[in-house]
C-alpha positions as CSV (number, residue, x, y, z in Angstrom):
1,M,10.6,157.3,131.3
2,N,7.7,158.8,133.2
3,L,4.7,159.7,131.1
4,S,1.6,161.7,132.1
5,K,-1.8,160.3,131.3
6,R,-2.2,162.9,128.5
7,Q,1.2,162.0,127.0
8,L,0.4,158.3,127.2
9,L,-2.9,158.8,125.3
10,Q,-1.2,161.0,122.7
11,N,1.6,158.5,122.0
12,S,-0.7,155.4,121.9
13,A,-3.7,157.0,119.9
14,S,-2.7,155.3,116.7
15,G,-2.6,152.0,118.5
16,F,-6.2,152.5,119.6
17,G,-7.1,153.2,116.1
18,L,-5.6,150.0,114.8
19,L,-7.5,148.1,117.5
20,A,-10.7,149.7,116.3
21,L,-9.9,149.0,112.7
22,R,-9.2,145.3,113.5
23,D,-12.6,145.0,115.2
24,L,-14.3,146.7,112.3
25,L,-12.6,144.4,109.8
26,Q,-13.6,141.3,111.8
27,A,-17.2,142.5,112.0
28,E,-17.2,143.1,108.3
29,Q,-15.9,139.6,107.6
30,V,-18.7,138.1,109.8
31,T,-21.3,140.3,108.1
32,T,-20.1,139.4,104.6
33,N,-20.8,135.7,105.2
34,P,-22.5,135.0,108.5
35,L,-23.3,131.5,107.2
36,A,-19.6,130.6,107.1
37,A,-18.9,127.4,109.1
38,K,-18.2,128.1,112.8
39,K,-16.3,126.0,115.3
40,P,-18.5,124.0,117.7
41,H,-18.1,124.3,121.4
42,F,-16.3,121.0,121.5
43,P,-15.4,118.2,119.0
44,A,-18.5,117.2,117.2
45,R,-19.7,113.7,116.5
46,A,-21.9,114.8,113.6
47,K,-21.6,117.7,111.1
48,R,-25.2,117.7,110.0
49,V,-28.8,116.4,110.7
50,I,-31.4,114.9,108.5
51,F,-34.8,114.9,110.3
52,L,-37.4,112.5,108.8
53,F,-40.6,113.9,110.2
54,M,-43.7,111.7,110.2
55,K,-46.5,114.2,110.7
56,G,-49.5,113.1,112.7
57,G,-48.0,110.8,115.2
58,P,-47.0,107.2,114.1
59,S,-48.0,104.5,116.6
60,H,-45.0,103.3,118.5
61,V,-46.8,100.1,119.6
62,D,-47.3,99.2,116.0
63,T,-43.8,100.0,114.7
64,F,-40.8,99.8,117.1
65,D,-42.1,99.1,120.6
66,P,-43.8,95.7,120.8
67,K,-46.1,95.0,123.7
68,P,-46.8,91.3,124.4
69,L,-49.2,92.1,127.2
70,L,-51.2,94.4,124.9
71,D,-51.7,91.4,122.6
72,R,-52.7,89.2,125.6
73,D,-55.1,91.7,127.1
74,H,-56.7,92.9,123.9
75,G,-60.3,94.1,124.5
76,K,-59.8,94.6,128.3
77,P,-60.0,97.9,130.2
78,L,-56.7,99.7,130.8
79,P,-55.6,98.6,134.2
80,F,-54.4,102.0,135.4
81,A,-55.6,105.6,135.2
82,L,-55.6,107.7,132.1
83,P,-53.5,110.8,131.9
84,R,-55.0,114.0,133.5
85,V,-55.4,115.5,130.0
86,T,-56.5,113.4,127.1
87,F,-57.4,114.4,123.5
88,A,-60.5,112.3,123.0
89,K,-62.6,109.5,124.5
90,T,-61.0,106.0,124.3
91,T,-62.2,102.6,125.2
92,T,-60.4,99.2,125.7
93,L,-56.9,97.9,125.0
94,L,-56.2,97.4,121.3
95,K,-53.5,95.0,120.2
96,S,-51.3,95.7,117.2
97,P,-52.6,94.3,113.9
98,W,-48.9,93.7,112.8
99,K,-46.4,91.1,113.9
100,F,-43.0,92.0,115.2
101,K,-39.8,90.1,114.2
102,R,-36.2,90.4,115.4
103,Y,-33.6,91.5,112.8
104,G,-29.9,91.9,112.4
105,E,-27.1,91.0,114.8
106,S,-28.7,93.2,117.5
107,G,-32.0,91.3,117.3
108,L,-34.1,94.4,117.8
109,P,-37.8,93.9,117.0
110,V,-39.5,95.8,114.2
111,S,-43.1,95.4,113.0
112,D,-44.1,94.1,109.6
113,L,-44.9,97.7,108.6
114,F,-41.2,98.4,108.0
115,P,-39.5,95.4,106.3
116,H,-36.9,97.6,104.6
117,V,-35.9,99.7,107.6
118,A,-35.8,96.5,109.6
119,K,-32.8,95.4,107.6
120,C,-31.0,98.5,108.8
121,V,-31.8,97.9,112.4
122,D,-28.1,97.4,113.3
123,D,-27.6,101.1,112.4
124,L,-30.5,102.4,114.6
125,C,-30.6,103.7,118.1
126,I,-34.3,103.3,119.0
127,I,-35.4,105.6,121.9
128,R,-38.6,104.1,123.3
129,S,-39.2,106.6,126.2
130,L,-39.9,110.0,124.6
131,H,-42.5,112.1,126.2
132,G,-43.9,115.6,125.7
133,T,-46.5,117.9,127.2
134,N,-49.1,118.6,124.6
135,P,-51.7,116.2,123.2
136,A,-52.7,118.5,120.3
137,H,-51.0,118.5,117.0
138,G,-50.3,122.3,116.9
139,G,-48.7,122.5,120.3
140,A,-46.9,119.2,119.9
141,L,-45.4,120.2,116.5
142,L,-44.2,123.5,117.9
143,K,-42.7,121.8,121.0
144,L,-40.8,119.3,118.8
145,H,-39.6,121.9,116.3
146,T,-39.0,124.9,118.6
147,G,-38.9,123.7,122.2
148,S,-42.1,125.7,123.1
149,D,-45.7,125.0,122.5
150,T,-47.0,128.4,123.6
151,Q,-44.6,131.0,122.2
152,V,-43.1,131.8,118.8
153,R,-39.5,130.6,119.1
154,P,-36.7,129.8,116.6
155,S,-36.8,126.3,115.2
156,M,-34.1,123.8,116.0
157,G,-32.9,124.0,112.4
158,S,-32.5,127.8,112.8
159,W,-30.6,127.3,116.1
160,I,-28.2,124.9,114.5
161,S,-27.7,127.3,111.5
162,Y,-27.0,130.1,113.9
163,G,-24.6,128.0,116.0
164,L,-22.7,126.3,113.2
165,G,-23.3,128.0,109.9
166,T,-23.0,126.0,106.7
167,E,-20.2,124.3,104.8
168,N,-21.5,125.7,101.5
169,S,-21.8,129.5,101.2
170,D,-24.1,129.2,98.1
171,L,-26.8,127.2,100.0
172,P,-28.8,127.9,103.1
173,G,-27.8,126.3,106.4
174,F,-31.4,124.9,106.8
175,V,-33.6,123.4,104.2
176,T,-37.1,121.9,104.7
177,I,-38.6,119.7,102.0
178,C,-42.3,119.6,101.6
179,P,-43.1,121.0,105.0
180,T,-46.6,121.0,106.4
181,L,-48.4,124.3,106.4
182,A,-50.7,123.2,109.2
183,H,-50.3,123.1,113.0
184,G,-47.8,125.9,113.4
185,G,-47.0,126.2,109.7
186,V,-44.0,128.4,109.0
187,N,-43.2,128.8,112.7
188,N,-42.0,125.2,112.6
189,W,-39.1,126.2,110.4
190,G,-38.9,129.9,111.2
191,A,-36.1,131.9,112.7
192,A,-38.3,134.1,115.0
193,F,-35.9,136.6,116.6
194,L,-32.7,135.0,115.3
195,P,-31.2,136.7,112.2
196,A,-33.1,136.2,109.0
197,W,-30.4,134.0,107.4
198,C,-31.2,131.3,110.0
199,Q,-34.7,130.9,108.6
200,G,-35.4,127.5,107.0
201,T,-35.7,127.6,103.2
202,P,-38.8,125.6,102.1
203,L,-38.9,123.5,99.0
204,G,-42.6,123.1,98.1
205,N,-45.0,122.1,100.8
206,A,-46.9,119.0,101.9
207,S,-49.8,119.7,99.5
208,V,-47.8,119.5,96.3
209,P,-45.9,116.5,94.8
210,A,-42.2,116.4,95.4
211,T,-41.5,116.9,91.7
212,Q,-42.8,120.5,92.3
213,A,-40.8,120.9,95.5
214,V,-38.4,123.6,94.3
215,V,-37.2,126.9,95.7
216,K,-39.5,129.6,94.2
217,N,-38.2,132.3,91.9
218,I,-34.7,130.7,91.8
219,A,-34.3,131.8,88.1
220,N,-34.7,135.3,86.7
221,A,-35.3,135.2,83.0
222,R,-35.6,139.0,82.7
223,T,-32.5,140.2,84.4
224,S,-28.9,139.1,83.8
225,P,-26.7,138.0,86.7
226,A,-24.4,141.1,86.1
227,L,-27.4,143.5,86.4
228,Q,-28.7,141.6,89.4
229,R,-25.2,142.0,91.0
230,L,-25.3,145.8,90.4
231,Q,-28.9,146.0,91.8
232,L,-27.8,144.0,94.9
233,E,-24.8,146.3,95.5
234,L,-26.9,149.4,95.2
235,S,-29.4,148.0,97.6
236,A,-26.7,147.0,100.0
237,N,-25.1,150.4,99.8
238,L,-28.4,152.2,100.5
239,N,-29.1,149.8,103.4
240,R,-25.7,150.4,104.9
241,D,-26.1,154.2,104.5
242,H,-29.3,153.8,106.5
243,L,-27.5,151.4,108.9
244,A,-25.2,154.2,110.0
245,E,-28.2,156.3,111.1
246,S,-30.4,153.5,112.4
247,N,-30.8,151.4,115.5
248,A,-32.1,148.4,113.5
249,A,-28.6,147.3,112.6
250,Q,-29.1,143.6,113.1
251,M,-32.3,143.5,111.1
252,L,-30.8,145.4,108.1
253,E,-27.6,143.3,108.1
254,A,-29.7,140.1,108.2
255,R,-31.7,141.4,105.2
256,I,-28.6,142.3,103.2
257,N,-27.1,138.8,103.9
258,S,-30.4,137.1,102.9
259,F,-30.3,139.0,99.6
260,E,-26.7,137.9,99.0
261,L,-27.5,134.3,99.7
262,A,-30.5,134.4,97.4
263,Y,-28.2,135.7,94.6
264,R,-25.7,133.0,95.1
265,M,-28.4,130.3,95.3
266,Q,-29.4,131.0,91.7
267,T,-26.3,129.1,90.5
268,A,-26.2,126.3,93.1
269,M,-29.8,125.4,93.7
270,P,-31.0,124.5,90.1
271,E,-28.1,121.9,89.7
272,L,-28.8,120.4,93.2
273,Q,-32.6,120.0,92.5
274,D,-31.9,118.3,89.1
275,L,-31.8,114.5,89.7
276,N,-31.2,113.6,86.1
277,G,-27.5,112.9,86.9
278,E,-28.3,110.2,89.4
279,S,-27.8,106.6,88.3
280,E,-30.7,104.2,87.7
281,A,-29.5,102.1,90.6
282,T,-29.7,105.0,92.9
283,R,-33.1,106.0,91.7
284,K,-34.4,102.4,92.4
285,L,-32.7,102.4,95.8
286,Y,-34.9,105.3,96.8
287,G,-38.0,103.9,95.1
288,L,-38.3,106.5,92.4
289,D,-39.4,103.7,90.0
290,D,-42.5,102.9,92.0
291,P,-45.5,105.3,92.2
292,V,-46.0,104.4,95.8
293,T,-42.6,105.4,97.0
294,T,-41.5,107.9,94.3
295,N,-42.8,111.0,96.2
296,F,-41.1,110.5,99.5
297,G,-38.1,108.8,97.7
298,R,-37.4,112.0,95.8
299,Q,-37.4,114.0,99.1
300,C,-35.0,111.6,100.7
301,L,-32.7,111.7,97.6
302,L,-32.7,115.5,97.7
303,A,-31.9,115.3,101.4
304,R,-28.7,113.2,100.6
305,R,-27.7,115.7,97.9
306,F,-28.1,118.7,100.3
307,A,-26.2,116.8,103.0
308,E,-23.2,116.1,100.8
309,R,-23.1,119.7,99.8
310,G,-22.7,121.0,103.3
311,V,-26.2,122.0,104.3
312,R,-26.3,121.8,108.1
313,Y,-29.9,120.8,108.8
314,I,-32.3,119.1,106.3
315,Q,-35.9,118.2,107.2
316,V,-38.0,115.8,105.1
317,T,-41.7,115.7,106.0
318,H,-44.1,112.9,105.2
319,S,-47.6,114.3,105.2
320,D,-50.6,114.8,103.1
321,S,-54.0,116.5,103.5
322,N,-55.9,113.2,103.7
323,V,-54.2,110.6,105.9
324,Q,-50.9,111.6,107.5
325,W,-50.1,109.4,110.5
326,D,-53.1,110.5,112.5
327,Q,-55.3,107.4,112.5
328,H,-58.1,108.0,115.0
329,G,-59.8,105.4,112.8
330,D,-58.8,103.1,109.9
331,L,-55.5,102.4,111.6
332,I,-54.7,99.4,109.4
333,K,-55.5,101.2,106.2
334,G,-53.8,104.5,107.2
335,H,-50.6,103.1,108.8
336,T,-50.2,100.5,106.0
337,K,-50.4,103.2,103.3
338,N,-48.0,105.6,105.2
339,A,-45.4,102.9,105.9
340,A,-45.4,101.7,102.4
341,E,-44.7,105.2,101.1
342,V,-41.7,105.8,103.4
343,D,-40.2,102.4,104.3
344,K,-38.1,101.8,101.2
345,P,-37.0,105.4,100.7
346,I,-35.8,105.6,104.3
347,A,-33.8,102.4,104.0
348,G,-32.4,103.6,100.7
349,L,-31.3,106.9,102.3
350,L,-29.5,105.0,105.1
351,H,-27.8,102.6,102.7
352,D,-26.8,105.5,100.4
353,L,-25.4,107.6,103.2
354,K,-23.5,104.6,104.6
355,S,-22.0,103.6,101.2
356,R,-20.8,107.2,100.6
357,G,-19.2,107.5,104.1
358,L,-21.8,110.3,105.0
359,L,-23.4,108.3,107.8
360,E,-20.2,108.7,109.7
361,D,-20.8,112.4,110.2
362,T,-24.6,112.7,109.6
363,L,-27.2,112.2,112.2
364,V,-30.5,110.9,111.0
365,L,-33.5,111.4,113.2
366,W,-36.9,109.7,112.6
367,G,-40.2,110.3,114.4
368,G,-43.4,112.3,114.8
369,E,-44.8,114.9,117.3
370,F,-46.2,112.1,119.6
371,G,-47.2,108.5,119.6
372,R,-50.6,106.8,119.8
373,T,-52.6,105.3,122.6
374,P,-52.6,101.5,123.3
375,V,-56.4,101.9,123.8
376,A,-58.9,102.1,121.0
377,Q,-60.7,105.3,120.0
378,G,-64.3,104.9,118.9
379,T,-64.3,101.7,116.8
380,A,-61.8,98.9,117.3
381,D,-59.6,100.4,114.5
382,G,-58.2,103.7,115.7
383,R,-55.8,105.2,118.3
384,D,-55.8,108.6,119.9
385,H,-52.9,111.0,120.4
386,N,-50.4,110.0,123.0
387,P,-47.6,112.4,124.2
388,E,-47.0,110.5,127.4
389,G,-44.7,107.9,125.8
390,F,-43.6,107.2,122.2
391,T,-40.7,106.2,120.0
392,M,-38.2,108.0,117.9
393,W,-34.9,106.6,116.4
394,M,-31.5,108.0,115.5
395,A,-28.9,106.6,113.1
396,G,-25.4,107.7,112.1
397,A,-22.8,109.8,113.8
398,G,-22.6,109.8,117.5
399,V,-25.2,107.2,118.6
400,K,-24.9,103.6,119.7
401,A,-26.1,101.6,116.8
402,G,-28.2,98.5,117.2
403,T,-29.5,99.5,120.6
404,A,-32.8,100.3,122.2
405,Y,-33.0,102.9,125.0
406,G,-35.7,103.5,127.6
407,A,-39.1,101.9,127.8
408,T,-42.8,102.5,128.1
409,D,-45.1,100.6,130.5
410,D,-46.3,97.1,129.7
411,Y,-49.0,98.4,127.4
412,G,-47.1,101.4,125.9
413,Y,-49.0,104.3,127.4
414,F,-46.5,106.1,129.6
415,A,-42.7,106.4,129.4
416,T,-41.4,104.8,132.5
417,E,-37.7,103.8,132.2
418,N,-34.9,106.3,131.3
419,K,-37.5,108.9,130.2
420,V,-36.4,111.3,127.5
421,H,-38.3,114.6,127.3
422,I,-38.4,116.6,124.1
423,H,-36.0,119.1,125.8
424,D,-33.6,116.2,126.4
425,L,-33.8,115.2,122.8
426,H,-32.9,118.8,121.7
427,A,-30.0,118.9,124.2
428,T,-28.7,115.6,122.9
429,L,-29.0,116.6,119.3
430,L,-27.0,119.8,119.9
431,H,-24.4,117.8,121.9
432,I,-23.9,115.4,119.0
433,L,-23.2,118.5,116.8
434,G,-20.6,119.7,119.3
435,M,-22.7,122.4,121.0
436,D,-23.5,122.9,124.6
437,H,-27.3,123.6,124.7
438,E,-26.8,125.9,127.8
439,K,-24.2,128.0,125.9
440,L,-26.0,128.3,122.6
441,T,-28.0,131.4,123.5
442,Y,-29.3,134.5,121.9
443,R,-30.2,137.7,123.8
444,Y,-33.6,139.1,122.9
445,A,-36.0,141.4,124.7
446,G,-33.8,141.6,127.7
447,R,-33.1,137.9,128.3
448,D,-31.0,135.0,127.0
449,F,-33.0,132.5,125.0
450,R,-32.0,129.0,124.0
451,L,-33.6,126.0,122.3
452,T,-34.0,124.1,125.5
453,D,-35.0,127.2,127.5
454,V,-34.3,126.4,131.2
455,H,-34.6,122.6,130.7
456,G,-32.8,119.7,129.0
457,H,-30.3,117.0,129.8
458,V,-28.0,115.3,127.4
459,V,-28.8,111.6,127.1
460,H,-25.1,110.3,127.3
461,D,-26.1,106.7,127.5
462,I,-27.1,106.6,123.8
463,L,-23.8,108.2,122.6
464,S,-21.1,106.1,121.1
């Protein structure tokens, strides 16, 4: 039967309507719960990330990157040129005050600063060839967290939330515990131009004890849940009425979704933050029985609880307003204090994740924004910032356990072998989560943005 164009359109009009209705329903489903778990680009090695952030820059040559020649040539001048840009004036080579020993079946060396983590060395993949571009804390923190040290960009936790959603619709996809308010502050866990529901949810901050690290205003003593539900529906209806007449569709939808998530969190978050149900053995494992380790131990235990409930990205920050890991002087005092606070809790977290089967699909990342120089700053007990070569380690899903990758030079100043840039770290992190860093993009202001911008290569050699 021959049909004219007009007859064809008349006969198939209802079909076009059904197609439009299908698209609208799909859009409504996504809008209703944008945090719903999404399929990765390819099979993922890990489902979630726990980032143990050591703010200030721990010294790699005093922790996981031993340098025998640094010991031998202590007090001598550096035998090669300094970087073009340095943060402060330095003097001669400074050997590590700590001894390194080999541990586990892998025989990887770890300094005396980390006796508990050393016992977990067969679970670690130690990357000794990290390098960045910025010797200042602010720029380096932003580079590590967002991929840019000059522009406000979404943090890696926000990118991961955007790409994968969460496995628990009553909790955020991205949680940051006791984050620092300095050197970039909220930009280090912000969503920037990504939807608002990708924003990191902070629990406390670095200036308050972990016992006070809770989501603010999670309980409403004045308004019942039923009344809150009515208020939320009214707000959503008003916003959607405005949505039909507005060009700010995405912003309004993101705000509606953030309100919905906040409402659901009132039930889930108080139970998750309450550690009273944890056994005495678990509390001791994390060091909650010791005043030295209890603060960071509580953060690590919360991280495990968030991980087992499907939160996609959890950051735990070790920082305080006095010492941090930024030892321009008093290296022995500062690094000894810091390591004592985090060593047992980190080992406890690794043991706990492993015993529960969570380490099989959880990637744990440890490190700071840069390392420290092998030359002394000022007196003979301090090290300057060093983004030219430093160490981070991974453990858990997707990485070759009990291995070391890359190297710095004989003294530990520059990454020289199998160099891994911060962009490469981000690309590899996303790859382990099943995402292609070149495909995880978001269009904003007329261009496609991504965590790695126009850079980044996956470090396949560290993958299992």
